[in-house]
C-alpha positions in Angstrom: 60.6 20.9 109.4 62.7 24.1 108.7 60.8 27.6 108.3 62.0 29.6 105.5 62.6 32.9 106.6 60.2 35.7 104.9 62.2 38.3 102.7 60.5 41.3 105.0 62.9 40.0 108.1 66.0 38.8 105.5 69.1 41.3 107.2 71.4 41.6 104.1 74.7 43.4 104.3 74.1 47.4 104.5 74.0 49.5 102.0 77.1 51.6 101.0 77.3 55.1 102.6 77.8 57.4 99.4 79.7 60.5 100.4 79.2 63.5 98.1 82.8 65.1 97.5 82.6 68.4 96.3 85.6 70.3 95.2 87.5 71.4 97.8 86.5 68.6 100.3 90.6 67.4 99.6 91.4 70.8 101.2 90.2 69.9 104.8 91.8 67.4 105.0 95.4 68.1 106.8 96.8 65.0 107.8 99.9 65.7 105.3 100.3 68.6 107.5 102.6 68.1 110.2 101.1 68.3 114.0 103.3 70.4 116.6 103.2 68.9 120.0 102.5 71.3 122.9 106.4 71.2 124.1 107.2 72.9 120.8 105.7 76.1 121.4 106.1 78.5 123.9 102.7 79.5 124.8 103.1 81.1 128.1 105.0 83.8 126.4 102.6 84.3 123.7 100.9 87.9 122.8 98.3 89.2 120.5 99.1 90.5 117.3 96.0 91.1 115.1 92.6 90.1 114.9 90.6 89.5 111.3 87.6 88.4 110.0 88.0 84.9 110.4 90.0 84.8 113.9 93.1 86.3 115.5 97.0 85.8 114.9 99.5 86.0 117.7 103.6 86.3 118.3 104.8 83.2 119.7 108.2 81.0 119.9 108.3 77.6 117.8 111.1 74.9 117.6 111.2 71.8 115.7 112.1 69.2 118.4 112.6 69.2 121.6 116.1 69.9 121.4 116.3 72.9 119.3 116.3 76.3 120.4 113.3 78.8 120.3 112.5 81.1 116.9 109.8 83.8 116.3 106.8 82.6 114.9 103.4 83.3 114.5 99.8 81.5 115.4 96.9 82.1 113.4 93.4 80.9 115.0 90.2 80.6 113.4 86.9 80.6 115.4 84.7 77.3 115.4 82.6 78.6 112.5 85.8 79.8 110.3 88.0 76.8 110.9 87.2 74.8 108.1 88.8 78.1 106.1 91.6 77.9 107.9 92.2 74.2 107.0 92.1 75.2 103.5 94.1 77.7 104.1 97.0 75.9 105.8 96.4 73.1 103.0 97.2 76.0 100.1 100.4 77.0 101.9 101.7 73.7 102.5 101.2 73.0 98.9 103.3 76.3 97.8 105.7 76.3 100.4 108.9 75.9 98.3 108.5 79.4 97.0 110.7 81.6 98.8 108.2 84.5 98.4 105.5 82.6 100.0 105.0 82.7 103.9 106.5 79.2 105.2 104.0 77.4 107.1 105.6 75.2 110.1 102.3 72.9 110.9 98.9 72.7 112.7 98.8 73.2 116.6 95.7 72.7 119.4 95.8 75.0 121.8 93.9 74.5 124.9 93.1 78.4 124.9 92.2 79.2 121.4 91.5 76.0 120.0 93.5 75.0 116.8 96.0 77.0 115.0 97.9 77.5 112.1 102.0 77.9 113.2 103.8 79.8 110.2 106.9 82.2 110.3 107.1 85.4 111.8 107.6 88.6 109.7 109.5 91.3 112.1 109.1 94.0 109.7 105.4 93.8 109.5 103.3 94.7 106.3 103.8 97.0 103.8 100.6 99.0 104.6 101.9 100.1 107.7 105.0 100.7 105.8 103.7 102.7 103.6 101.1 104.5 105.3 102.2 104.9 108.9 106.1 104.7 109.4 106.6 107.8 107.4 110.0 108.2 109.3 111.3 105.2 107.1 112.0 106.3 103.7 112.7 103.9 100.5 113.9 104.3 97.0 112.7 103.0 94.0 115.3 100.4 94.2 113.1 99.2 96.9 109.5 99.2 95.1 111.5 97.3 91.9 113.1 94.5 94.6 109.7 93.8 96.4 107.2 94.0 93.3 109.6 91.2 91.5 109.1 89.4 94.6 105.4 89.6 94.6 105.4 89.0 91.0 107.5 85.7 91.5 105.0 84.8 93.9 101.8 85.2 92.1 103.3 83.6 88.6 104.5 80.4 90.8 100.8 79.8 91.6 99.5 81.2 88.5 101.3 78.4 86.5 99.4 75.8 88.3 96.2 77.3 87.5 95.7 78.8 90.7 93.9 82.2 92.3 94.6 83.9 95.0 91.9 86.6 95.1 92.9 88.9 97.3 96.1 90.5 97.1 96.6 93.9 99.1 98.9 95.5 101.2 97.8 94.1 104.0 98.8 90.5 102.8 102.6 91.4 102.1 104.7 90.8 104.8 108.5 92.2 104.9 111.3 90.8 106.8 115.5 91.2 107.2 114.9 95.0 107.6 112.5 95.3 105.1 114.4 93.6 102.0 111.9 90.3 102.2 108.4 90.5 100.7 106.3 87.1 101.3 102.7 86.6 100.5 100.1 85.7 103.3 96.7 85.0 104.0 95.4 82.2 101.6 91.7 82.7 103.0 90.3 83.2 99.3 92.7 81.0 97.4 91.4 79.0 94.9 91.8 77.1 91.5 90.3 78.0 88.5 87.2 76.0 87.8 84.0 77.2 85.9 81.8 78.4 88.6 84.1 81.2 90.5 82.2 83.0 93.4 82.0 86.7 93.2 83.0 89.5 95.0 85.6 87.8 96.8 88.7 90.1 97.9 89.2 93.5 99.0 87.2 96.9 97.6 90.2 98.8 96.6 92.0 96.0 95.1 89.4 93.9 93.4 88.8 93.6 89.4 85.9 94.8 88.2 84.7 91.7 86.5 84.3 89.7 90.0 81.9 92.6 91.0 80.0 92.4 87.5 79.3 88.9 88.3 81.6 87.9 84.9 83.5 85.0 84.6 87.2 85.9 85.8 90.4 84.2 85.8 94.2 84.4 87.1 94.0 88.6 85.3 92.1 89.3 88.4 95.1 89.2 90.4 97.2 91.4 87.6 94.5 94.2 88.2 95.6 93.9 92.1 99.1 94.2 91.2 98.5 97.5 89.2 96.6 99.0 92.5 99.8 97.5 94.7 102.5 99.3 92.1 100.9 103.0 92.3 100.1 102.6 96.1 104.2 102.1 96.4 105.3 104.9 94.1 102.6 107.5 95.0 103.1 106.3 99.1 99.2 107.4 99.1 95.5 106.5 99.3 94.6 105.7 95.7 91.0 106.7 96.0 90.3 109.7 98.9 86.0 109.8 98.6 83.9 108.4 101.1 81.2 106.3 100.2 79.7 103.2 100.6 81.8 100.0 99.5 78.8 98.7 96.5 78.6 102.4 95.0 82.3 102.4 94.9 83.1 99.1 93.3 80.2 100.1 91.0 82.0 103.1 90.2 85.4 101.2 89.5 83.2 98.5 87.2 81.3 100.4 85.5 82.8 104.4 85.4 86.2 103.2 85.2 87.5 104.6 88.4 90.7 104.5 88.7 93.7 105.7 91.2 94.6 109.3 90.7 97.3 110.7 88.6 100.9 110.8 89.6 103.7 112.8 88.8 106.0 109.9 87.4 107.9 108.5 84.2 105.2 107.1 81.6 107.4 103.8 81.5 105.9 102.8 85.1 102.6 104.7 84.9 101.7 102.9 81.5 102.4 99.6 82.8 100.1 100.3 85.7 97.7 101.3 84.0 98.0 98.4 81.5 97.5 95.9 84.9 94.5 97.8 85.8 92.7 97.6 82.5 89.1 96.9 82.5 89.4 94.1 79.9 91.4 91.5 81.2 92.8 90.5 78.3 94.5 94.0 77.8 96.6 93.0 81.1 99.7 91.4 81.1 100.1 87.6 82.3 102.3 87.5 85.5 105.3 86.4 83.3 104.9 89.4 82.0 104.9 90.9 85.4 108.1 89.3 86.3 109.7 89.9 82.8 109.0 94.0 83.5 110.1 94.1 87.4 113.0 92.0 86.9 114.1 94.6 83.9 113.4 97.5 86.4 115.2 95.8 89.3 118.3 95.5 87.0 117.7 99.3 86.8 117.6 99.5 90.2 120.0 97.0 91.8 120.2 98.6 95.1 116.8 96.8 96.8 118.9 95.0 99.0 120.1 98.1 100.9 118.2 97.7 104.2 115.7 100.4 106.1 116.4 101.8 109.5 113.5 103.3 111.4 115.2 106.2 113.3 112.9 106.0 115.8 114.2 102.6 117.0 118.0 104.3 117.6 120.1 101.6 115.7 122.8 102.7 113.9 122.2 103.4 110.5 125.0 103.8 107.7 123.0 104.0 104.7 122.3 107.2 103.4 118.5 107.8 103.5 117.2 110.8 101.2 114.8 114.0 102.9 111.3 113.3 102.0 109.6 115.7 99.6 106.8 117.8 100.9 103.7 115.6 102.1 105.8 113.0 103.3 106.6 110.7 100.6 110.0 109.6 99.8 111.7 111.1 96.3 111.4 107.8 93.9 114.1 108.3 90.9 112.7 107.6 87.6 113.9 104.8 84.9 116.7 106.0 82.9 115.8 103.5 80.3 112.7 102.7 78.6 111.4 98.7 80.1 108.5 96.7 78.6 107.5 93.2 79.4 108.9 92.4 76.3 112.9 92.9 76.7 114.8 90.3 78.3 117.1 91.1 80.6 120.1 90.8 78.8 118.9 93.3 76.5 118.8 95.8 79.6 122.5 97.4 80.1 123.4 96.7 83.6 123.4 99.9 85.8 126.3 100.8 88.1 125.7 99.9 91.7 126.0 103.3 93.6 124.6 104.4 96.9 122.1 106.7 95.7 120.9 106.6 92.1 121.1 109.9 90.0 118.1 111.5 88.7 117.2 112.2 85.2 117.5 115.1 83.1 114.8 117.6 83.5 114.6 116.9 79.8 113.1 113.3 80.8 110.9 114.1 83.6 107.3 114.4 83.7 106.3 118.7 83.9 104.0 119.5 86.7 100.7 120.7 85.5 98.0 122.6 87.2 95.2 120.1 87.5 92.2 121.1 86.1 88.8 119.4 87.2 87.0 118.8 83.8 83.1 118.2 83.3 83.2 114.3 82.9 85.2 114.6 86.8 82.5 117.1 87.7 79.5 114.7 86.5 81.5 111.9 88.4 81.4 113.9 91.4 77.9 114.7 91.3 77.2 111.3 90.5 79.3 109.7 93.3 77.3 111.8 96.0 73.8 110.8 94.7 75.5 107.4 95.0 76.3 108.0 98.8 73.1 110.1 100.0 70.5 108.2 101.7 67.8 109.2 99.7 69.1 108.8 96.2 71.7 105.4 96.6 70.4 102.1 95.3 69.7 99.3 97.6 72.9 96.7 97.4 72.1 94.0 95.5 71.6 90.8 96.5 74.9 88.4 95.7 74.7 86.3 92.5 71.3 87.4 91.8 71.7 88.4 88.4 67.7 90.4 88.8 68.6 92.2 91.8 72.2 93.1 90.2 70.4 94.6 86.8 68.0 96.6 89.0 70.8 98.0 90.8 72.4 98.8 88.0 69.3 100.6 86.1 68.7 102.8 89.7 72.5 103.9 89.3 71.8 104.9 85.9 68.7 106.7 86.9 71.5 108.5 89.7 73.8 109.2 86.5 70.9 110.7 84.2 70.3 113.1 87.3 74.1 114.1 88.0 74.1 114.9 84.1 71.0 117.7 84.7 72.7 118.7 87.5 75.9 119.6 85.6 73.5 121.1 83.1 72.1 123.2 85.4 74.8 124.3 87.1 76.4 125.5 83.4 73.7 127.5 82.6 73.8 129.1 85.9 77.3 129.6 85.2 77.1 131.1 81.7 73.8 133.5 82.9 76.5 134.7 85.9 79.1 135.8 83.2 76.4 137.4 81.0 75.4 139.4 84.1 78.9 140.6 84.6 79.6 141.1 80.9 76.4 143.7 81.0 77.7 146.7 82.9 81.1 146.1 80.6 78.1 146.1 77.7 76.8 149.5 78.7 79.9 151.2 79.6 80.8 149.7 76.0 77.9 151.7 74.2 78.6 154.7 76.8 82.1 154.8 74.9 80.8 154.1 71.5 78.4 157.2 71.9 80.8 159.7 73.4 83.0 158.3 70.3 80.3 159.7 67.7 80.0 163.0 69.6 83.5 163.4 69.1 83.9 162.5 65.5 80.8 164.7 65.0 82.8 167.8 66.7 85.7 167.1 65.1 83.9 167.2 61.7 82.2 170.3 62.4 85.8 172.0 63.6 87.4 170.9 60.6 84.3 172.6 58.2 84.9 175.7 60.2 88.1 175.9 59.8 87.9 175.1 55.9 85.3 178.4 55.8 87.7 180.6 57.5 90.9 179.7 55.4 88.6 180.1 51.9 87.2 183.8 53.3 90.8 184.8 54.2 91.9 184.0 50.5 88.7 185.8 48.8 89.6 188.9 50.9 93.1 188.4 49.9 
């Protein structure tokens, strides 16, 4: 007699395992990215280039096949905890590999020393930050600024058209090659597609848009804010902020007190545009397409951006005339000769004659240099920033994403602002007192002189009266 198996002991097909798919889960799949075999990397001759937050970068030699010759390349290795970030970055770079101003990826490489790495093209002139701040002996012109900014905006417009955002545009992530003529964007670790829930506090403090720190919804216009800061840095060849203070109070000043780089002497055609880019209101900023049009027109006015830059310290022959630097180590940047706006099409701009050294503008078109005086608002801002950096008065950094913590931080900062206003009012009252004290001696001297004048007037009147009497007595005797 067959026995019927009980339902408790029956074994059926296993239930399917449902894996939760996150928004970025596909980015960690790098199966479509080429895997570079060991015989195509000359790892023995690799050497250290730099170290970042997520890993190290080495310079090496790479060849596509065993029969090809080696060429310079760079490998970016990530630590085990940041391997997923490296894979996401590789995926993004692979999808953007067709643009000429985005660093090219060759593939993924498994090293026995450093683990998995990302192999990409090597840019032999380093980053723009090194050129601007460290290599002051290499001087550039406005032509190069126009060319670099056009290449940057072209790359940004490429991924903005795909609803993607970089979130960490800065001089350190802009690499140069071909004697500093070619610019390419690198470091796509914070790169993402636009979606409803965007992570706050992504990017570098100097170029971070204020809406990101305020934990507000943001979009591609956050990259435009960074473009404005970068444009200022290239023109000024200077650091945009000089005050040494903690990052959180600095970002608070940018986000709520409209802190921006200091004024520089340049044509309003340039300053009006980069100020528009770093506007506090994202809607007031131009689009990436507007930036491409603006810098295309600017580049047509300054067409010598392809002139190579040479390092005098390298000993290479220099056939290009490089102007002497101005006081302070900054290169002279000529001003545009016609007004250029994002709405102007390239054909509407008169083509400029190619010349070795662009002529400077007449004095009537230059911005006059005016002695800068510190206003009450700037003085209050200075006191406020000092209060934020003081250990006794600075607020505690807010927790990321916690609105109540951020609100408490804002209230504490407002208290510091009121404190700065009180200190400024006290300082003004003391200054007024000193002025009155200085004037008191003058006041006493004035009273003294007035009294002397009154005495002299009385003596004159008395003398005139005596003279009149003498004349009258003399006439009577006659």
